[in-house]
C-alpha positions as CSV (number, residue, x, y, z in Angstrom):
1,V,0.2,-0.1,0.0
2,Q,0.8,3.2,-1.3
3,L,-0.3,6.8,0.0
4,Q,0.0,9.9,-1.0
5,A,-0.9,13.3,0.3
6,F,-0.9,16.5,-1.7
7,G,-2.0,19.5,-2.7
8,G,-0.6,21.9,-0.2
9,G,-0.4,25.5,0.0
10,L,0.1,28.8,1.0
11,V,-3.4,30.0,1.8
12,Q,-4.7,33.6,3.6
13,P,-7.4,33.2,6.4
14,G,-10.5,32.7,4.7
15,G,-9.3,31.1,1.6
16,S,-9.9,27.7,0.8
17,L,-7.1,24.3,-0.5
18,R,-8.5,20.3,-1.3
19,L,-6.2,17.9,0.0
20,S,-5.8,14.9,-2.2
21,C,-4.5,11.7,-1.0
22,A,-3.5,9.3,-3.6
23,A,-3.8,5.3,-3.4
24,S,-1.1,3.2,-5.3
25,G,-0.7,-0.8,-5.4
26,F,-3.9,-1.4,-3.8
27,T,-7.1,-0.3,-4.5
28,F,-9.6,0.5,-1.0
29,D,-12.7,-1.9,-1.0
30,A,-12.6,-1.7,2.2
31,G,-11.7,0.0,5.6
32,V,-11.0,3.8,6.6
33,I,-9.0,6.3,4.9
34,G,-8.4,9.2,7.3
35,W,-6.6,12.8,7.1
36,F,-4.5,14.0,10.4
37,R,-2.6,17.0,10.6
38,Q,1.0,17.7,13.0
39,S,2.6,21.1,13.7
40,P,5.6,21.1,15.5
41,G,5.6,20.1,18.6
42,K,2.5,19.2,19.2
43,E,1.2,15.3,18.0
44,R,-1.0,13.9,15.6
45,R,-4.0,14.5,15.0
46,G,-7.1,13.0,13.0
47,V,-9.1,15.9,11.0
48,S,-11.7,13.5,9.9
49,C,-11.9,9.7,8.2
50,I,-13.8,8.4,6.1
51,S,-15.8,4.4,5.2
52,R,-14.7,2.6,2.3
53,A,-17.9,0.5,3.0
54,D,-21.3,2.6,3.5
55,G,-18.8,6.4,3.0
56,G,-19.6,7.3,6.6
57,T,-17.9,10.2,7.9
58,Y,-16.4,11.5,10.9
59,Y,-15.0,15.1,11.2
60,A,-13.1,16.6,14.7
61,G,-15.0,19.4,16.2
62,S,-12.2,22.1,14.6
63,V,-13.3,21.7,11.0
64,K,-16.8,20.2,11.2
65,G,-18.6,22.6,9.5
66,R,-15.8,23.8,7.3
67,F,-13.9,20.3,5.8
68,T,-15.7,17.9,3.4
69,I,-13.7,14.6,2.9
70,S,-15.1,12.5,0.1
71,W,-14.5,9.9,-2.1
72,D,-12.9,9.9,-6.2
73,N,-14.5,6.4,-7.0
74,A,-12.2,6.3,-10.5
75,K,-9.5,7.4,-9.6
76,N,-9.1,6.3,-5.9
77,N,-8.3,9.4,-5.0
78,V,-10.0,10.2,-1.5
79,Y,-10.0,14.5,-1.5
80,L,-9.7,16.7,2.7
81,Q,-11.8,20.1,0.2
82,M,-10.7,23.0,3.3
83,N,-13.3,26.4,3.3
84,D,-12.5,29.1,5.4
85,L,-8.9,28.0,6.6
86,K,-7.9,29.8,9.6
87,P,-4.3,29.7,10.7
88,E,-4.6,27.7,13.2
89,D,-5.0,24.8,10.9
90,T,-1.8,25.5,9.3
91,A,0.3,21.9,9.7
92,L,1.6,19.2,7.8
93,Y,-1.6,17.0,6.2
94,Y,-1.3,13.2,6.4
95,C,-3.6,11.2,5.0
96,G,-3.4,7.5,6.4
97,Y,-5.1,3.9,6.0
98,G,-6.7,1.6,8.5
99,P,-8.9,-1.5,8.5
100,G,-11.3,-0.4,11.2
101,W,-12.7,3.5,12.3
102,G,-12.2,6.6,13.7
103,L,-9.8,9.3,14.3
104,D,-7.1,7.6,16.7
105,W,-3.7,7.4,13.8
106,R,-2.4,4.4,16.3
107,Q,-4.6,1.9,14.4
108,Y,-3.6,3.4,11.0
109,T,-1.5,1.1,9.2
110,D,-0.2,2.9,6.1
111,W,0.9,6.3,5.4
112,G,1.5,8.7,2.9
113,R,4.1,11.2,3.7
114,G,2.1,15.1,4.5
115,T,1.4,17.5,2.8
116,L,2.1,21.5,3.8
117,V,-0.3,23.5,4.5
118,T,0.3,27.0,5.9
119,V,-2.4,29.8,6.5
120,S,-0.9,32.8,7.2
121,S,-1.9,36.7,5.7
């Protein structure tokens, strides 16, 4: 399993970005894909996850209403649309794959390289 996250960049507060998580070496037909973020000196924290089985989604409270996670079946990608970005959203964002459910990063078995999101004026 290989995952790659991309789409990060520099954006002003209130702006938007869409992150992509691309999978190679396997097809998402089960499990969960989660987005996590980590700032320097802080623990990796869950942002959102989506179930392959039923498309169920979950969001951390800090991003609910601003971020949207979705599948693209044709491209085997998972997207994270981030709107109304705030400086506190600045972090290295990772996507991960796991067999279960939820935003406990310790339950995820495969990770892609992070993509940096910087929200600043």
